[in-house]
VMD Tcl script that builds the backbone (N, CA, C; Angstrom):
set m [mol new atoms 378]
animate dup $m
set s [atomselect $m all]
$s set {name element resname resid chain x y z} {
  {N N MET 1 A -10.152 -11.405 -16.004}
  {CA C MET 1 A -8.759 -11.201 -15.683}
  {C C MET 1 A -8.553 -10.363 -14.438}
  {N N SER 2 A -9.422 -9.409 -14.154}
  {CA C SER 2 A -9.188 -8.587 -12.976}
  {C C SER 2 A -9.957 -9.107 -11.769}
  {N N LYS 3 A -10.187 -10.404 -11.738}
  {CA C LYS 3 A -10.775 -11.002 -10.547}
  {C C LYS 3 A -9.696 -11.101 -9.487}
  {N N THR 4 A -10.086 -10.863 -8.249}
  {CA C THR 4 A -9.120 -10.930 -7.169}
  {C C THR 4 A -8.875 -12.374 -6.794}
  {N N SER 5 A -7.672 -12.834 -7.022}
  {CA C SER 5 A -7.281 -14.173 -6.613}
  {C C SER 5 A -7.104 -14.158 -5.105}
  {N N SER 6 A -7.597 -15.199 -4.434}
  {CA C SER 6 A -7.509 -15.209 -2.979}
  {C C SER 6 A -6.061 -15.240 -2.499}
  {N N SER 7 A -5.164 -15.889 -3.225}
  {CA C SER 7 A -3.767 -15.907 -2.783}
  {C C SER 7 A -3.111 -14.539 -2.974}
  {N N GLU 8 A -3.451 -13.831 -4.054}
  {CA C GLU 8 A -2.897 -12.494 -4.269}
  {C C GLU 8 A -3.429 -11.518 -3.230}
  {N N LEU 9 A -4.732 -11.596 -2.945}
  {CA C LEU 9 A -5.306 -10.726 -1.927}
  {C C LEU 9 A -4.712 -11.050 -0.554}
  {N N ALA 10 A -4.477 -12.318 -0.272}
  {CA C ALA 10 A -3.866 -12.709 1.005}
  {C C ALA 10 A -2.464 -12.117 1.131}
  {N N GLN 11 A -1.703 -12.102 0.034}
  {CA C GLN 11 A -0.365 -11.493 0.055}
  {C C GLN 11 A -0.456 -10.007 0.375}
  {N N VAL 12 A -1.376 -9.320 -0.293}
  {CA C VAL 12 A -1.549 -7.888 -0.075}
  {C C VAL 12 A -1.968 -7.626 1.368}
  {N N GLU 13 A -2.922 -8.410 1.873}
  {CA C GLU 13 A -3.399 -8.207 3.240}
  {C C GLU 13 A -2.293 -8.441 4.264}
  {N N LYS 14 A -1.461 -9.435 4.031}
  {CA C LYS 14 A -0.346 -9.723 4.942}
  {C C LYS 14 A 0.623 -8.531 4.982}
  {N N LEU 15 A 0.951 -7.996 3.804}
  {CA C LEU 15 A 1.854 -6.851 3.737}
  {C C LEU 15 A 1.222 -5.594 4.329}
  {N N LEU 16 A -0.083 -5.404 4.110}
  {CA C LEU 16 A -0.764 -4.254 4.706}
  {C C LEU 16 A -0.768 -4.349 6.226}
  {N N LYS 17 A -0.952 -5.548 6.758}
  {CA C LYS 17 A -0.915 -5.731 8.214}
  {C C LYS 17 A 0.446 -5.317 8.762}
  {N N ILE 18 A 1.515 -5.751 8.096}
  {CA C ILE 18 A 2.861 -5.353 8.520}
  {C C ILE 18 A 2.993 -3.832 8.466}
  {N N ALA 19 A 2.501 -3.234 7.382}
  {CA C ALA 19 A 2.583 -1.780 7.231}
  {C C ALA 19 A 1.831 -1.071 8.352}
  {N N PHE 20 A 0.591 -1.455 8.588}
  {CA C PHE 20 A -0.218 -0.773 9.590}
  {C C PHE 20 A 0.295 -1.034 11.002}
  {N N ASP 21 A 0.788 -2.245 11.266}
  {CA C ASP 21 A 1.366 -2.554 12.580}
  {C C ASP 21 A 2.594 -1.696 12.868}
  {N N ASN 22 A 3.273 -1.258 11.814}
  {CA C ASN 22 A 4.466 -0.426 11.965}
  {C C ASN 22 A 4.181 1.061 11.745}
  {N N HIS 23 A 2.902 1.425 11.739}
  {CA C HIS 23 A 2.464 2.815 11.582}
  {C C HIS 23 A 2.960 3.450 10.285}
  {N N ALA 24 A 3.032 2.650 9.239}
  {CA C ALA 24 A 3.436 3.167 7.931}
  {C C ALA 24 A 2.264 3.899 7.294}
  {N N THR 25 A 2.567 4.941 6.558}
  {CA C THR 25 A 1.522 5.672 5.849}
  {C C THR 25 A 1.243 5.062 4.484}
  {N N GLU 26 A 2.208 4.296 3.965}
  {CA C GLU 26 A 1.980 3.634 2.688}
  {C C GLU 26 A 2.875 2.416 2.543}
  {N N LEU 27 A 2.426 1.542 1.662}
  {CA C LEU 27 A 3.157 0.338 1.273}
  {C C LEU 27 A 3.444 0.473 -0.211}
  {N N ARG 28 A 4.695 0.261 -0.604}
  {CA C ARG 28 A 5.078 0.343 -2.019}
  {C C ARG 28 A 5.598 -1.003 -2.485}
  {N N LEU 29 A 5.078 -1.443 -3.616}
  {CA C LEU 29 A 5.517 -2.701 -4.218}
  {C C LEU 29 A 6.059 -2.406 -5.608}
  {N N SER 30 A 7.308 -2.783 -5.826}
  {CA C SER 30 A 7.978 -2.519 -7.090}
  {C C SER 30 A 8.811 -3.730 -7.475}
  {N N GLY 31 A 8.785 -4.080 -8.743}
  {CA C GLY 31 A 9.522 -5.252 -9.204}
  {C C GLY 31 A 11.020 -5.167 -8.956}
  {N N GLY 32 A 11.574 -6.261 -8.442}
  {CA C GLY 32 A 13.009 -6.347 -8.249}
  {C C GLY 32 A 13.533 -5.899 -6.902}
  {N N VAL 33 A 12.664 -5.334 -6.059}
  {CA C VAL 33 A 13.087 -4.899 -4.722}
  {C C VAL 33 A 12.086 -5.401 -3.685}
  {N N PRO 34 A 12.524 -5.530 -2.435}
  {CA C PRO 34 A 11.570 -5.919 -1.385}
  {C C PRO 34 A 10.502 -4.836 -1.212}
  {N N PRO 35 A 9.337 -5.199 -0.674}
  {CA C PRO 35 A 8.314 -4.195 -0.384}
  {C C PRO 35 A 8.888 -3.094 0.510}
  {N N MET 36 A 8.368 -1.884 0.329}
  {CA C MET 36 A 8.853 -0.739 1.104}
  {C C MET 36 A 7.707 -0.113 1.878}
  {N N LEU 37 A 8.019 0.368 3.081}
  {CA C LEU 37 A 7.050 1.071 3.916}
  {C C LEU 37 A 7.491 2.518 4.051}
  {N N ARG 38 A 6.538 3.436 3.971}
  {CA C ARG 38 A 6.839 4.832 4.289}
  {C C ARG 38 A 6.451 5.026 5.749}
  {N N ILE 39 A 7.458 5.269 6.564}
  {CA C ILE 39 A 7.253 5.524 7.990}
  {C C ILE 39 A 7.825 6.905 8.249}
  {N N GLY 40 A 6.947 7.829 8.622}
  {CA C GLY 40 A 7.376 9.221 8.719}
  {C C GLY 40 A 7.741 9.697 7.328}
  {N N GLU 41 A 8.927 10.238 7.182}
  {CA C GLU 41 A 9.369 10.719 5.871}
  {C C GLU 41 A 10.313 9.746 5.184}
  {N N GLN 42 A 10.551 8.587 5.807}
  {CA C GLN 42 A 11.516 7.644 5.249}
  {C C GLN 42 A 10.842 6.446 4.597}
  {N N LEU 43 A 11.447 5.987 3.495}
  {CA C LEU 43 A 11.047 4.726 2.883}
  {C C LEU 43 A 11.985 3.657 3.415}
  {N N ARG 44 A 11.408 2.581 3.950}
  {CA C ARG 44 A 12.217 1.500 4.514}
  {C C ARG 44 A 11.849 0.188 3.847}
  {N N GLN 45 A 12.862 -0.533 3.402}
  {CA C GLN 45 A 12.625 -1.836 2.782}
  {C C GLN 45 A 12.399 -2.883 3.859}
  {N N LEU 46 A 11.436 -3.771 3.603}
  {CA C LEU 46 A 11.252 -4.917 4.486}
  {C C LEU 46 A 12.376 -5.908 4.208}
  {N N LYS 47 A 12.785 -6.617 5.218}
  {CA C LYS 47 A 13.869 -7.594 5.053}
  {C C LYS 47 A 13.291 -8.941 4.633}
  {N N ILE 48 A 12.710 -8.925 3.435}
  {CA C ILE 48 A 12.157 -10.144 2.847}
  {C C ILE 48 A 12.581 -10.193 1.382}
  {N N GLN 49 A 12.212 -11.265 0.704}
  {CA C GLN 49 A 12.568 -11.449 -0.706}
  {C C GLN 49 A 12.025 -10.302 -1.563}
  {N N PRO 50 A 12.773 -9.895 -2.580}
  {CA C PRO 50 A 12.247 -8.911 -3.529}
  {C C PRO 50 A 10.988 -9.447 -4.214}
  {N N VAL 51 A 10.153 -8.530 -4.646}
  {CA C VAL 51 A 8.934 -8.872 -5.372}
  {C C VAL 51 A 9.261 -8.788 -6.858}
  {N N SER 52 A 8.848 -9.769 -7.629}
  {CA C SER 52 A 9.120 -9.728 -9.071}
  {C C SER 52 A 8.179 -8.738 -9.757}
  {N N ALA 53 A 8.614 -8.220 -10.894}
  {CA C ALA 53 A 7.773 -7.314 -11.679}
  {C C ALA 53 A 6.488 -8.020 -12.096}
  {N N GLU 54 A 6.577 -9.321 -12.407}
  {CA C GLU 54 A 5.384 -10.092 -12.778}
  {C C GLU 54 A 4.407 -10.177 -11.611}
  {N N ALA 55 A 4.931 -10.359 -10.401}
  {CA C ALA 55 A 4.065 -10.446 -9.221}
  {C C ALA 55 A 3.358 -9.120 -8.975}
  {N N VAL 56 A 4.083 -8.007 -9.134}
  {CA C VAL 56 A 3.468 -6.688 -8.948}
  {C C VAL 56 A 2.372 -6.482 -9.989}
  {N N ALA 57 A 2.646 -6.811 -11.245}
  {CA C ALA 57 A 1.638 -6.669 -12.307}
  {C C ALA 57 A 0.423 -7.538 -12.005}
  {N N GLY 58 A 0.642 -8.743 -11.503}
  {CA C GLY 58 A -0.465 -9.630 -11.137}
  {C C GLY 58 A -1.292 -9.076 -9.994}
  {N N LEU 59 A -0.626 -8.500 -8.998}
  {CA C LEU 59 A -1.350 -7.894 -7.875}
  {C C LEU 59 A -2.182 -6.708 -8.345}
  {N N ILE 60 A -1.608 -5.906 -9.230}
  {CA C ILE 60 A -2.347 -4.753 -9.760}
  {C C ILE 60 A -3.608 -5.235 -10.471}
  {N N ARG 61 A -3.457 -6.217 -11.339}
  {CA C ARG 61 A -4.626 -6.743 -12.059}
  {C C ARG 61 A -5.638 -7.361 -11.104}
  {N N ALA 62 A -5.154 -7.982 -10.042}
  {CA C ALA 62 A -6.049 -8.661 -9.105}
  {C C ALA 62 A -6.872 -7.692 -8.267}
  {N N ILE 63 A -6.290 -6.565 -7.874}
  {CA C ILE 63 A -7.013 -5.668 -6.957}
  {C C ILE 63 A -7.686 -4.493 -7.647}
  {N N MET 64 A -7.282 -4.158 -8.864}
  {CA C MET 64 A -7.844 -2.987 -9.537}
  {C C MET 64 A -9.152 -3.338 -10.238}
  {N N PRO 65 A -10.231 -2.629 -9.890}
  {CA C PRO 65 A -11.505 -2.861 -10.587}
  {C C PRO 65 A -11.354 -2.591 -12.088}
  {N N ASP 66 A -12.178 -3.273 -12.892}
  {CA C ASP 66 A -12.090 -3.181 -14.353}
  {C C ASP 66 A -12.099 -1.756 -14.893}
  {N N SER 67 A -12.984 -0.922 -14.392}
  {CA C SER 67 A -13.139 0.417 -14.958}
  {C C SER 67 A -12.302 1.470 -14.237}
  {N N ALA 68 A -11.410 1.051 -13.357}
  {CA C ALA 68 A -10.667 1.998 -12.526}
  {C C ALA 68 A -9.538 2.689 -13.276}
  {N N ASP 69 A -9.222 3.890 -12.820}
  {CA C ASP 69 A -8.068 4.637 -13.293}
  {C C ASP 69 A -6.863 4.155 -12.481}
  {N N PRO 70 A -5.834 3.617 -13.119}
  {CA C PRO 70 A -4.688 3.097 -12.364}
  {C C PRO 70 A -3.994 4.153 -11.505}
  {N N LYS 71 A -4.187 5.427 -11.844}
  {CA C LYS 71 A -3.541 6.481 -11.063}
  {C C LYS 71 A -4.252 6.741 -9.742}
  {N N ASN 72 A -5.488 6.251 -9.612}
  {CA C ASN 72 A -6.242 6.507 -8.387}
  {C C ASN 72 A -7.437 5.565 -8.328}
  {N N PHE 73 A -7.321 4.497 -7.547}
  {CA C PHE 73 A -8.439 3.576 -7.377}
  {C C PHE 73 A -8.448 3.084 -5.945}
  {N N SER 74 A -9.483 2.367 -5.601}
  {CA C SER 74 A -9.550 1.826 -4.245}
  {C C SER 74 A -10.173 0.440 -4.292}
  {N N PHE 75 A -9.936 -0.297 -3.225}
  {CA C PHE 75 A -10.528 -1.620 -3.062}
  {C C PHE 75 A -10.700 -1.847 -1.572}
  {N N THR 76 A -11.453 -2.876 -1.233}
  {CA C THR 76 A -11.698 -3.181 0.172}
  {C C THR 76 A -11.156 -4.562 0.479}
  {N N CYS 77 A -10.512 -4.664 1.633}
  {CA C CYS 77 A -10.011 -5.957 2.097}
  {C C CYS 77 A -10.308 -6.055 3.593}
  {N N SER 78 A -9.737 -7.020 4.267}
  {CA C SER 78 A -10.024 -7.204 5.688}
  {C C SER 78 A -9.562 -6.020 6.537}
  {N N HIS 79 A -8.692 -5.177 6.009}
  {CA C HIS 79 A -8.218 -3.991 6.729}
  {C C HIS 79 A -9.089 -2.773 6.445}
  {N N GLY 80 A -10.161 -2.960 5.673}
  {CA C GLY 80 A -11.041 -1.854 5.326}
  {C C GLY 80 A -10.699 -1.308 3.951}
  {N N PRO 81 A -11.164 -0.084 3.662}
  {CA C PRO 81 A -10.896 0.499 2.347}
  {C C PRO 81 A -9.417 0.860 2.199}
  {N N ILE 82 A -8.887 0.583 1.018}
  {CA C ILE 82 A -7.489 0.871 0.707}
  {C C ILE 82 A -7.453 1.733 -0.548}
  {N N ASP 83 A -6.746 2.854 -0.478}
  {CA C ASP 83 A -6.529 3.702 -1.647}
  {C C ASP 83 A -5.266 3.216 -2.341}
  {N N ALA 84 A -5.305 3.161 -3.660}
  {CA C ALA 84 A -4.175 2.628 -4.410}
  {C C ALA 84 A -3.888 3.480 -5.632}
  {N N SER 85 A -2.651 3.413 -6.064}
  {CA C SER 85 A -2.273 4.047 -7.325}
  {C C SER 85 A -1.092 3.285 -7.904}
  {N N VAL 86 A -1.000 3.350 -9.217}
  {CA C VAL 86 A 0.119 2.736 -9.923}
  {C C VAL 86 A 0.881 3.884 -10.565}
  {N N VAL 87 A 2.152 3.986 -10.224}
  {CA C VAL 87 A 2.985 5.038 -10.795}
  {C C VAL 87 A 4.127 4.401 -11.570}
  {N N ASP 88 A 4.587 5.095 -12.584}
  {CA C ASP 88 A 5.702 4.614 -13.392}
  {C C ASP 88 A 6.967 5.315 -12.911}
  {N N VAL 89 A 7.921 4.534 -12.434}
  {CA C VAL 89 A 9.201 5.080 -12.000}
  {C C VAL 89 A 10.277 4.469 -12.893}
  {N N SER 90 A 10.800 5.259 -13.784}
  {CA C SER 90 A 11.843 4.813 -14.720}
  {C C SER 90 A 11.457 3.535 -15.457}
  {N N GLY 91 A 10.210 3.469 -15.916}
  {CA C GLY 91 A 9.741 2.319 -16.679}
  {C C GLY 91 A 9.287 1.135 -15.847}
  {N N THR 92 A 9.286 1.268 -14.535}
  {CA C THR 92 A 8.853 0.191 -13.648}
  {C C THR 92 A 7.548 0.586 -12.968}
  {N N GLU 93 A 6.568 -0.327 -12.994}
  {CA C GLU 93 A 5.307 -0.067 -12.301}
  {C C GLU 93 A 5.510 -0.210 -10.796}
  {N N VAL 94 A 5.067 0.805 -10.063}
  {CA C VAL 94 A 5.127 0.776 -8.605}
  {C C VAL 94 A 3.697 0.874 -8.094}
  {N N LEU 95 A 3.292 -0.090 -7.277}
  {CA C LEU 95 A 1.966 -0.095 -6.676}
  {C C LEU 95 A 2.083 0.552 -5.302}
  {N N VAL 96 A 1.320 1.628 -5.086}
  {CA C VAL 96 A 1.335 2.357 -3.818}
  {C C VAL 96 A -0.014 2.155 -3.146}
  {N N LEU 97 A 0.005 1.633 -1.927}
  {CA C LEU 97 A -1.220 1.354 -1.175}
  {C C LEU 97 A -1.225 2.153 0.116}
  {N N LYS 98 A -2.380 2.766 0.428}
  {CA C LYS 98 A -2.555 3.540 1.658}
  {C C LYS 98 A -3.903 3.192 2.258}
  {N N ARG 99 A -4.008 3.331 3.564}
  {CA C ARG 99 A -5.299 3.126 4.212}
  {C C ARG 99 A -6.277 4.123 3.616}
  {N N GLY 100 A -7.482 3.660 3.301}
  {CA C GLY 100 A -8.491 4.523 2.703}
  {C C GLY 100 A -8.780 5.728 3.569}
  {N N SER 101 A -9.000 6.867 2.949}
  {CA C SER 101 A -9.190 8.112 3.697}
  {C C SER 101 A -10.376 8.052 4.643}
  {N N SER 102 A -11.387 7.243 4.339}
  {CA C SER 102 A -12.547 7.173 5.226}
  {C C SER 102 A -12.250 6.419 6.512}
  {N N SER 103 A -11.180 5.607 6.548}
  {CA C SER 103 A -10.889 4.845 7.757}
  {C C SER 103 A -9.646 5.334 8.483}
  {N N ALA 104 A -8.930 6.302 7.939}
  {CA C ALA 104 A -7.658 6.724 8.542}
  {C C ALA 104 A -7.832 7.258 9.954}
  {N N ALA 105 A -8.873 8.015 10.194}
  {CA C ALA 105 A -9.023 8.596 11.518}
  {C C ALA 105 A -9.765 7.688 12.477}
  {N N SER 106 A -10.445 6.671 11.973}
  {CA C SER 106 A -11.275 5.871 12.857}
  {C C SER 106 A -10.638 4.592 13.347}
  {N N GLU 107 A -9.730 3.979 12.591}
  {CA C GLU 107 A -9.238 2.665 12.970}
  {C C GLU 107 A -8.055 2.690 13.901}
  {N N ASP 108 A -6.968 3.282 13.556}
  {CA C ASP 108 A -5.775 3.201 14.378}
  {C C ASP 108 A -5.675 4.485 15.177}
  {N N ASP 109 A -4.480 5.037 15.319}
  {CA C ASP 109 A -4.363 6.298 16.022}
  {C C ASP 109 A -4.482 7.472 15.062}
  {N N GLY 110 A -4.826 7.226 13.811}
  {CA C GLY 110 A -5.120 8.275 12.850}
  {C C GLY 110 A -3.902 9.033 12.370}
  {N N GLY 111 A -3.275 9.804 13.226}
  {CA C GLY 111 A -2.164 10.649 12.828}
  {C C GLY 111 A -1.029 9.881 12.179}
  {N N ALA 112 A -0.766 8.678 12.626}
  {CA C ALA 112 A 0.353 7.912 12.083}
  {C C ALA 112 A 0.049 7.367 10.699}
  {N N LEU 113 A -1.226 7.327 10.314}
  {CA C LEU 113 A -1.580 6.735 9.034}
  {C C LEU 113 A -2.056 7.750 8.011}
  {N N GLU 114 A -1.980 9.021 8.343}
  {CA C GLU 114 A -2.375 10.024 7.377}
  {C C GLU 114 A -1.208 10.318 6.442}
  {N N LEU 115 A -1.461 11.142 5.452}
  {CA C LEU 115 A -0.400 11.487 4.516}
  {C C LEU 115 A 0.800 12.042 5.262}
  {N N ASP 116 A 1.978 11.765 4.753}
  {CA C ASP 116 A 3.203 12.125 5.449}
  {C C ASP 116 A 3.677 13.535 5.112}
  {N N LEU 117 A 2.771 14.456 4.901}
  {CA C LEU 117 A 3.148 15.821 4.580}
  {C C LEU 117 A 3.467 16.630 5.827}
  {N N GLN 118 A 3.172 16.085 6.997}
  {CA C GLN 118 A 3.436 16.781 8.247}
  {C C GLN 118 A 4.819 16.419 8.750}
  {N N ASP 119 A 5.469 17.362 9.420}
  {CA C ASP 119 A 6.791 17.093 9.976}
  {C C ASP 119 A 6.735 16.245 11.221}
  {N N ASP 120 A 5.802 16.547 12.131}
  {CA C ASP 120 A 5.794 15.803 13.384}
  {C C ASP 120 A 4.565 14.936 13.520}
  {N N GLY 121 A 4.255 14.132 12.520}
  {CA C GLY 121 A 3.178 13.158 12.598}
  {C C GLY 121 A 3.657 11.840 13.163}
  {N N ASP 122 A 4.885 11.802 13.690}
  {CA C ASP 122 A 5.499 10.555 14.150}
  {C C ASP 122 A 4.822 10.006 15.378}
  {N N ASP 123 A 5.068 10.567 16.567}
  {CA C ASP 123 A 4.352 10.091 17.741}
  {C C ASP 123 A 3.909 11.238 18.627}
  {N N SER 124 A 3.885 12.452 18.101}
  {CA C SER 124 A 3.394 13.575 18.882}
  {C C SER 124 A 1.976 13.938 18.484}
  {N N GLY 125 A 1.213 12.960 18.047}
  {CA C GLY 125 A -0.142 13.220 17.585}
  {C C GLY 125 A -1.194 13.058 18.647}
  {N N SER 126 A -0.856 12.982 19.936}
  {CA C SER 126 A -1.873 12.801 20.963}
  {C C SER 126 A -2.504 14.063 21.280}
}
mol reanalyze $m
mol bondsrecalc $m
mol representation Tube
mol addrep $m
């Protein structure tokens, strides 16, 4: 059951590409709303169709290793290692994806993809 379906992984990779191309620190998938990107301190919805709760649950099952803790797991895709967690927000599963910590400083400009705990991680990271 937790085998990664190629179509589900392709969906995740497509959304991660959009996230990383827009210097988002995380991608959030939650049933009933469009995917959201955290850019700086703001969460922004993509202007695409909402994701169903069933689709989010399917993606979670597809990417989460069998023995993984849903609160903190990782997987690898064409974008490299991805850190993931599943959080419960008012009874709804939310899948949160971030670039893996081992690749954050090496792949892109680093500062834009690190945790958003900094105030000026926007574009003054040179």
